N, C-alpha and C positions, 0 to 999 in steps of 0.2 A: 718312405713317408713323404708326401708332398705338402708344401706349405703354400697358402694363397698369398699373393702380394697384397699389401695393405689396401691399395685402391680397389682391387677386385673384391676384397672382403666387404668394404664399405658399400660397393655397388650391389652386392648380393643382399646385404641387410636392407638397403633402401627398397629394392624390388620386392622383398618378402614382407616388408613392414605392415602397412595398413590394408593390404588387399586392394590397392588402387584407390582407396578413399582418402581424400584430402581433408585435413582438419583446418578450418578457417576461423579466425577470430574476428569479431566485429570491429575491433580497433584497427586491424589491418585492412579490412574490407567492409566499409560502412553498409554495403548492400545486404550483408548478412542480417542486420537488424531490421531491414525494411520488409522482409517477407515473413508471413505468418507460418510458423511450423506446427501450430496447433490452434484450437479454438479457445485455449485458456488465455487469460490476460498475461501480457508480457511487459517488459520494461518500457517499450515505446508507447503501448496503450496507456500505462499508468502515467507516464510523463505528459502525454497529450491531454488526458482527462484532468490531471491535477493542475496543469497550467490554466486550463479553462475555468475550473472550479475556484482556484485561488484568485483568479482575476475577478470573478463574481464576488467572492468574499471581500476582496480589497475595497470594493465600492459599496459594501453593504452598510446598513444602519448600525449593526452591532460593532463594526470597526469604528464608526464615529463615536459610539459610546465608550469604547476602549480608549480612543484618542482623548476624549474629554476627561478621562480618569488617569491620564498618563502619569501624573505625579504619584498617585497611590499604586499604580500598576496592578490591574486586575489579575487574579491568579486563574490560569486555565490548565486543564488536564486533557490528556488524550485517552479515549476509550476505544476498544477494538471495534472494527467494522463488522456488522453482522453479514455473514455469507448465507444468503437465501438461495444460492444456486446449487446445482449438483456437482459443480466443478471443485476440485481441490486447489483453491487459489489463495489460501491463507497466507503463504509467503509473500505473494504480490500485494495483498492488502496490508500486511505488516510493513512492507516497504513504503507503501503509500502513506501510512500514518507517520512513518519516520520522516518522510518528506514534509508533511504538514507540520510536524513538530519543529523541524529545522526552519521552515518558513516563519512560524510564529516567533521563534527565538530571534531570528534575524530582523523581524519587524520592530523589535524593541518596544512594542506597545503593551505587552503583557508579560507576566512571570509565568513560565511554563514548568509544571511539575514533571520531572523526568518519568518516563515509562517504567524504569527500574524501581524507582521510589514507590510508584503506584502499585507495582506487583508485590512489593514487600508489605504495603499497607493492606492490600487485598488478602494476603495470606494471614495477617494478624486479625483482620475483621472476621474472616471465614474460619479462623482457627484450624487452617489446613484440612478442613472437612470436605470442602467442595473445590476440587482442583480446577473446575471450569469457571471461567469468568461469567458472572450473572449480571446482565444489564439492569435487572431490577434493583440491584444493590448500589448502583452508581451514586445516588444521592447520599447514602451513608458513607461511601468512600470519599466523596467530594467534601462533605462537611468536615470529616476528620483531617483532611489535607488542607482545609481552608480555601477550597476551590469555589469560584463563583460560576464558572462555565466549564463545560467540557465539549470537546470536538469529537465527533464520532460519525458514523454513517452506516449505510446498508447497501447491499448490492443484490440484485435479482437478475435472473437470466431466463430467456426463452430459447429453448433448444429445438431446432428444426432439422430434420434429416430427410434427404431425398436419395434416389438411387446413386447419384454421383456427387453429392454435395452434403456438407453439414454446415449449418450456420447457427451461431449463438449470438443473441442480441442481449447485451448487458445494460442495465440501468443502474448507474452508480450515484448515490446520494451522499453528500457531505453535509453535516449538520452541526450547528452550534446550539447547545441546549443549556438553559439556565438551571443550575442545581436546585435552588430553592423551590421553584415553581414547576419544573419539568417542562416549561414552555420552550418550543423551538424558536429561537431568536433569529436564526438564519438557516436556510436550506438551499443547496444548489444541486442540480441534477445534470448528469452528463451521460449520453448514450454511446456505447461502444459496440460495434458489430464485427464479429470475426467469422470468417468462412474458410473452409477447406474443400477444394474440389479434387 
């Protein structure tokens, strides 16, 4: 019976491992995050769009209103973004809302109702009969939570395909809506284009 030397054994394992494919992490190689792997929204798309949208929100009249009521601290909630695309991008949209929630908390201009608290309230209002969030019920949710405004949005996409290319153009809207009136007090729009050749 022959035994392999430890070094030879390690070399065999390394050669037979991933079939020659290398696993690269973005933290070790920043260029990994700079290339589109699909036409879906990714972390970089969200960060870039969010940076632009929050910059627009920062200078909006609704922020001035919140600043003028800083002593009473207006209560704001986050509502899901409507996905009007054919893409499965809900995780990316949830991450975007988490970033907005963090930005609002850090601004110290408003009191933000946690998303988890909202989900509990939605279940109570809907009596667990409707597992899907219904945007039409937002005013009812908001009133029960003491919310004056909610931040939400919508995204749509235009998908084009050619022989050697696919391109999706996303339009992302972020909105601040007044609970009592349903009026849009602020809306920002950002365009994102993804292409795969």
